[in-house]
N, C-alpha and C positions, 0 to 999 in steps of 0.2 A: 823319304821326307816322313812320308807314314810311317816307318820304324821304327826313327828317331823322335817320333809324338808319342809312339804306344810305352819306346821305352823310358819318356821323364817323368820324372817327381810327381808334375803336377797331374797330368793324362794318371796315374796311378792312385792319387789321394780321390780327385774326381770324382774315380771308378766308385772308389768304397763309400763315399759319401752318398752315390745315386743308390748302389747295393742296400746300406745302412736306413734309405729314406722307402726303398720299396720292404724292407723288412718292418719298418714301423706300421705302415698300414696293410701288411698281407700280415694274416694272421699264419698263415701256413708256413713261408718265408721264414716269420718272426720266430715261430716254433723250431726251425731249421738252427738258427742262426744260436738262438738261447741253447740249443743243445750240444753244439759247438761249443758256446762258449764255459760251458760244464762239462766237460770232457774229462777232466780232472776227478771225478766224483766215479768211486767204485760200480754202481749202479749205470754210470754212462760207458763204460769201457764195453766196449765192442765184443772185447772175448770173454765177458763174466755170463755164467750160464746157470739158469736152471736144473734143480735137478732134486730128486727125492730118495731119501734115504735109507738104501735097505737093511745097514746091520752098522754098525759102531763096533769095529774090532777092539782098540784100546782110545785110549787120550786123544789120540794124534792122527789116527787111522780109520776110515769111514770109507764103505760102498754105497754107491748110488747107481741108479739109473735115470735113463731118460726114453721112452720108447721102447725100443729093443735092445740101448746101449748098457751096456752097464759100466763103473770105470773105479776102480779103485784110487781113492785120493789122500794123498798123504801130508797131512800140514806143515807149511813150509814155514823153518824158520824156528821151529820149536822141536821139543822131546821130551813127552809125557813117562813119568815111571813106567816103568814096565810093570806086566799085571802081577811076576812075583813080588815087586817090590812091597812096602806095609802101606801106597794108597793106593796100586793099579785099582781095585776096583773100584775104588771111590773115583780115581780119573774118569776109568769109563762112565759110572753111571752119572758123575756132573759133565759131562758133555751128552749124554742122551736126555737129558732134562733139557740141557740146552738147543737140541733139536727140537725137542718137542713143544716148544713155545715158538715154534712155527710149524706145528701141524706136520713136521717132517719134513720140510722143504728147505734146502740150502739154494745158497751163490754162491758158486764154483765162480773163483780166477786165474785158471790155470795158467802156472807160470812157465813149468820144464817136466821132463819127467827125470825120474831117477833107473837106476842099475838094477832094480827089481821090476821096472816095467808100470810104477803106479806113475800118477798125475801129482804131482807136487804143485801144491798151489793155494794161495789164501779163499778163506770158508766164511760165508756171513749167513745165519739168520735174521731174520726179518720176524718180529713177535707177532702175535696173531694182535688186532687190535684191543684194548683194554687189558696185557698183559702187565700184573703189577711192575711198577721200578722199570717201566719203559714208555720214553713218548711216542706220538704217532709217527711213523716214518723213519723211528729210530733201526740202526741192524744191530748185532751183535757179532765182533769180528772174534771168532770163534778161536784164532788162533791166539789173539792179543787174551781173550777171558780166560783160556785155561793157565795160560802165564801168571794172570793177576791173580787168580785161585790158588793159585800157589801146585796145583798136578801138573805142572811143564815149567820144564827150564829153556831158556833163552837158548837157540842151538848155534851160535857162534858162526862156527862152520860152515852151515848152509844157511844161513839167514841173508849172503850178501846181496840174493835177486830179488829178497821176497821187497814188492813196495812200500810196505810197514811195517820196515824193520823198527824204525824209532818207537811204533806204537809196541811191540814185542819189548825193547830195550826197557822205554820206562813202566810198562807192565810188569816186569820182572823186580824194576825197581821198589814199584808200591809194595810187590809180595815178601821182599824183602823186611823190609819197613814193619810191614804190619806180620811178620812171621807166619807167614800162610802159608798152608799144607805144609809140601816139603823141607820148608822155611824155618819150621818149628822145630825141628830135627836138627842139631848139631852134626850129626854123625852120619845123615842122609848122604847116601853114596847117591851120582849123578848117575843118570838112567845109561848115559853113553859106557860109562866107569861100570857099572854093573853089567853091562852084555857082557862088557870085555875079560870080567872074572868068570864068568859064566863056560866062557869057550873053551 
């Protein structure tokens, strides 16, 4: 009889109502419930981590540090122009300028490891208060911003696991429309093709 009661839809609905009522009257419970409801936000993902940037290798690879741990991060779903390509140095400088807006701190959402042992991730910067062009609490999605600025291409072959793949796709459409960076040159060679030619 008790098992039947515990499994009944009425009991389940009554339990939910009691929890909701408790949440409304208890600030601690309320904050837990609200945090769970907001779990789709990148800041609320338990896997997101704050790191200090040690170095910028190019437009899609950085080295980060936290305490005694160091990681090499490869941006998910994008491929920036190589250092030897026309916009290579500018891509690296642009990424550094975005990181500087957050005083060198980035939010890393790890996704997987690549064959070189790098952590493939989505990376965000929270600009310091008062940064021109940014609202309070706004975050810069570095993967998407590098594509939007025309310094990187959407790397469709490796973007399947990126949570914000659609943002990267839309960023590329904007870059094409605005003929930004890479897209201003009709003869520009995609980075992956450039690497193949160099082998």
